[in-house]
Rosetta silent file (secondary structure, phi, psi, omega in degrees, C-alpha in Angstrom):
SEQUENCE: MIEFHAILWMFDDSFQYIESAYSREEPYVMLSETYTDAKDKEQYEEITWNHGLSKVFQGLLHNNMQIIDFEEHDYSPYNLFDNMSEDNGKFRITGMENLIPLLFSIVAEKK
SCORE:     score description
SCORE:     0.000 S_00000001
   1 L     0.000  131.485  174.258  -72.386 -155.716  -23.675 S_00000001
   2 E  -126.489  130.431 -176.177  -69.455 -156.763  -21.552 S_00000001
   3 E  -142.958  158.681  174.830  -68.605 -160.456  -21.239 S_00000001
   4 E   -70.822  139.776 -175.505  -65.788 -162.693  -20.118 S_00000001
   5 L   -70.379  140.990 -177.748  -63.515 -163.581  -23.063 S_00000001
   6 H   -61.768  -24.284 -179.422  -63.858 -167.007  -24.604 S_00000001
   7 H   -62.392  -27.859 -178.839  -60.090 -167.590  -24.318 S_00000001
   8 H   -60.268  -35.509 -171.738  -60.413 -167.970  -20.527 S_00000001
   9 H   -87.233    3.803  175.366  -62.330 -171.230  -20.775 S_00000001
  10 H   -76.397  -30.437 -169.184  -59.682 -172.825  -22.959 S_00000001
  11 E   -89.424  159.324  170.240  -57.250 -173.297  -20.038 S_00000001
  12 L   -67.960  171.331 -176.494  -57.126 -175.719  -17.154 S_00000001
  13 L   -59.039  -27.394 -176.718  -57.983 -174.354  -13.688 S_00000001
  14 L  -102.593    5.028  176.850  -54.406 -173.286  -12.965 S_00000001
  15 L    60.642   39.026  178.692  -53.774 -171.746  -16.444 S_00000001
  16 L  -100.562  -26.722  179.770  -50.862 -174.058  -17.137 S_00000001
  17 L  -153.539  164.322  179.684  -52.109 -175.662  -20.382 S_00000001
  18 E   -87.930  126.424 -179.474  -54.932 -175.527  -22.929 S_00000001
  19 L  -121.247   -4.913 -179.578  -57.548 -178.213  -22.354 S_00000001
  20 L  -139.992  158.022  178.506  -60.509 -177.079  -24.454 S_00000001
  21 L   -70.147  155.557 -179.332  -61.230 -175.662  -27.884 S_00000001
  22 L   -60.240  -44.262  178.810  -61.671 -171.887  -28.267 S_00000001
  23 L  -128.680  125.742 -177.271  -65.278 -172.343  -29.383 S_00000001
  24 L  -136.780  154.873 -176.823  -67.152 -175.542  -28.583 S_00000001
  25 L   -86.214  -36.620 -177.449  -70.687 -176.823  -28.858 S_00000001
  26 L   -76.452  146.046 -179.838  -70.878 -178.935  -25.678 S_00000001
  27 L   -74.622  160.653  166.863  -71.484 -177.150  -22.339 S_00000001
  28 E   -92.841  132.750  176.418  -69.133 -176.860  -19.432 S_00000001
  29 E  -122.214  121.709 -175.320  -70.579 -178.355  -16.262 S_00000001
  30 E  -148.433  163.156  168.961  -68.783 -177.404  -13.037 S_00000001
  31 E   -88.484  132.256 -177.626  -69.238 -176.639   -9.368 S_00000001
  32 E  -132.902  166.418  168.703  -69.068 -172.911   -8.727 S_00000001
  33 L  -136.093  157.664 -176.636  -69.567 -170.377   -5.998 S_00000001
  34 L   -61.793  146.224  176.315  -70.592 -166.797   -6.304 S_00000001
  35 L   -94.138    3.663  177.228  -67.953 -164.195   -7.021 S_00000001
  36 L   -81.462 -179.496  178.984  -69.916 -161.554   -5.098 S_00000001
  37 L   -86.563   20.684 -179.608  -69.296 -160.624   -1.505 S_00000001
  38 L   -57.753  143.167 -179.264  -72.150 -162.834   -0.280 S_00000001
  39 L   -75.146  -31.525  179.413  -71.519 -164.314    3.131 S_00000001
  40 L   -90.142  107.074 -175.520  -73.001 -167.678    2.085 S_00000001
  41 L  -103.417   38.654  179.913  -70.505 -169.185   -0.358 S_00000001
  42 L   -63.550  147.920  179.283  -72.319 -172.472   -1.057 S_00000001
  43 L   -84.972  151.908  177.303  -71.418 -174.239   -4.236 S_00000001
  44 E  -141.323  158.367  177.706  -73.884 -174.826   -7.057 S_00000001
  45 E   -79.829  127.277 -178.589  -73.806 -176.650  -10.390 S_00000001
  46 E  -117.727  133.553  177.781  -73.155 -174.217  -13.212 S_00000001
  47 E  -120.101  120.920 -178.657  -73.715 -175.025  -16.879 S_00000001
  48 E  -133.035  164.768  176.097  -72.156 -172.618  -19.385 S_00000001
  49 L  -125.691  147.462 -179.291  -71.304 -172.530  -23.053 S_00000001
  50 L  -108.385  119.956  176.983  -68.205 -171.001  -24.618 S_00000001
  51 L  -116.361  127.662  174.889  -68.788 -169.019  -27.827 S_00000001
  52 L   -64.421  162.242 -177.995  -65.894 -167.576  -29.805 S_00000001
  53 H   -58.633  -34.145  179.173  -66.061 -163.922  -30.736 S_00000001
  54 H   -61.479  -35.180  176.776  -67.125 -164.731  -34.294 S_00000001
  55 H   -69.580  -34.511  178.263  -70.371 -166.272  -33.028 S_00000001
  56 H   -66.452  -48.876  177.761  -71.048 -163.203  -30.887 S_00000001
  57 H   -61.605  -43.652  179.717  -70.403 -160.879  -33.816 S_00000001
  58 H   -64.159  -37.200  175.793  -72.431 -162.984  -36.242 S_00000001
  59 H   -60.156  -40.861  177.976  -75.322 -163.089  -33.824 S_00000001
  60 H   -71.521  -48.148 -175.949  -75.405 -159.300  -33.730 S_00000001
  61 H   -64.278  -37.295  178.280  -74.794 -158.795  -37.456 S_00000001
  62 L   -74.607   -6.798  177.649  -77.412 -161.360  -38.473 S_00000001
  63 L  -113.108   28.693  171.155  -79.975 -159.560  -36.348 S_00000001
  64 L    64.888   34.159  177.413  -79.505 -156.281  -38.134 S_00000001
  65 E  -100.681  146.812  175.715  -77.193 -154.721  -35.544 S_00000001
  66 E  -108.666  130.110  177.648  -74.342 -152.398  -36.416 S_00000001
  67 E   -75.827  123.440 -178.632  -71.123 -152.666  -34.376 S_00000001
  68 E   -99.507  -38.217 -176.997  -70.233 -149.234  -33.030 S_00000001
  69 E  -154.293  146.798  175.911  -67.317 -150.168  -30.765 S_00000001
  70 E  -144.261  133.184  178.626  -65.335 -153.219  -29.741 S_00000001
  71 E  -140.186  147.941  169.785  -62.618 -153.576  -27.108 S_00000001
  72 E  -113.198  142.095 -173.442  -60.723 -156.427  -25.430 S_00000001
  73 E  -124.349  137.337 -175.343  -59.578 -155.923  -21.841 S_00000001
  74 L   -92.476   24.965  179.591  -56.664 -157.643  -20.066 S_00000001
  75 L  -147.775  169.011  173.519  -58.297 -157.601  -16.632 S_00000001
  76 E  -122.976  146.374  174.147  -61.383 -158.614  -14.708 S_00000001
  77 L   -81.524   -2.929  178.722  -63.216 -156.477  -12.130 S_00000001
  78 L  -121.707  150.219  173.479  -63.637 -159.717  -10.101 S_00000001
  79 L   -86.542   91.087 -173.630  -61.240 -162.172   -8.565 S_00000001
  80 L   -82.872  -32.888 -171.908  -62.477 -165.167  -10.605 S_00000001
  81 L  -123.946  162.354 -177.709  -59.641 -167.646  -10.131 S_00000001
  82 L   -67.852  -20.681 -174.073  -57.342 -168.724   -7.311 S_00000001
  83 L  -113.099   48.234  179.911  -54.268 -167.393   -9.068 S_00000001
  84 E  -111.511  147.694  173.765  -55.177 -163.755   -9.714 S_00000001
  85 E  -119.634  150.745 -174.259  -53.444 -160.656   -8.483 S_00000001
  86 E  -107.158  140.237  172.391  -55.016 -157.239   -8.036 S_00000001
  87 E  -139.701  108.265  179.925  -53.749 -153.876   -9.175 S_00000001
  88 L    51.441   45.800  177.482  -56.073 -150.911   -8.485 S_00000001
  89 L    81.399    3.840  177.212  -59.239 -152.988   -8.688 S_00000001
  90 E  -111.257  123.701 -179.951  -58.175 -154.847  -11.776 S_00000001
  91 E   -98.081  132.530  176.038  -57.596 -158.609  -11.468 S_00000001
  92 E  -132.689  155.541 -179.550  -55.189 -160.441  -13.769 S_00000001
  93 E   -71.707  124.597 -177.384  -53.974 -164.008  -13.880 S_00000001
  94 L   -63.311  130.404 -176.754  -50.632 -164.120  -12.093 S_00000001
  95 L    87.755  -11.061  178.945  -47.859 -164.839  -14.564 S_00000001
  96 L  -124.327   19.910 -178.495  -50.073 -163.987  -17.547 S_00000001
  97 L   -56.166  133.897  179.297  -50.500 -160.300  -16.888 S_00000001
  98 L    59.657   17.653  179.575  -51.100 -158.359  -20.132 S_00000001
  99 L  -101.274  -34.792 -178.822  -50.826 -161.542  -22.206 S_00000001
 100 L  -134.163  150.035  176.716  -54.460 -162.561  -22.775 S_00000001
 101 L   -77.029  143.302  176.884  -57.771 -160.715  -22.732 S_00000001
 102 L  -106.422  -28.102  179.998  -60.119 -161.484  -19.850 S_00000001
 103 E  -133.096  160.508  166.747  -63.074 -159.401  -20.953 S_00000001
 104 E  -138.768  153.772  177.558  -64.470 -157.962  -24.176 S_00000001
 105 E  -130.824  140.432  176.863  -66.985 -155.185  -24.734 S_00000001
 106 E  -132.437  133.264  171.738  -69.222 -154.480  -27.687 S_00000001
 107 E  -112.674  126.063 -179.587  -71.467 -151.556  -28.408 S_00000001
 108 E  -138.779  155.655  176.895  -74.055 -152.185  -31.109 S_00000001
 109 E  -140.742  156.600  178.228  -77.202 -150.549  -32.284 S_00000001
 110 E   -63.846  133.711  178.645  -80.119 -151.452  -34.526 S_00000001
 111 L   -72.114    0.000    0.000  -79.545 -150.409  -38.134 S_00000001
């Protein structure tokens, strides 16, 4: 499983300050557009939830899964935000390079 890190959704759109809790119960509702190379970039309403890593781990562990590997990554394979810079296909938030994780990956298997 590879997912965007919960820390990303704590910040305002320009990554200047923290505006949300690390893990929260209420959803985020926002206008988004696809991050793919689609020609039609129409906006749509997106509803997402932010779950801290402990909820992800507990969900796996409480369902009889064993964690085999866990990594945090300081880049995204996609240009998600307006203020990202690219280095060899890895996108990082400009001015925050190597400071915060953007992705995490978990390998788990049934016990």
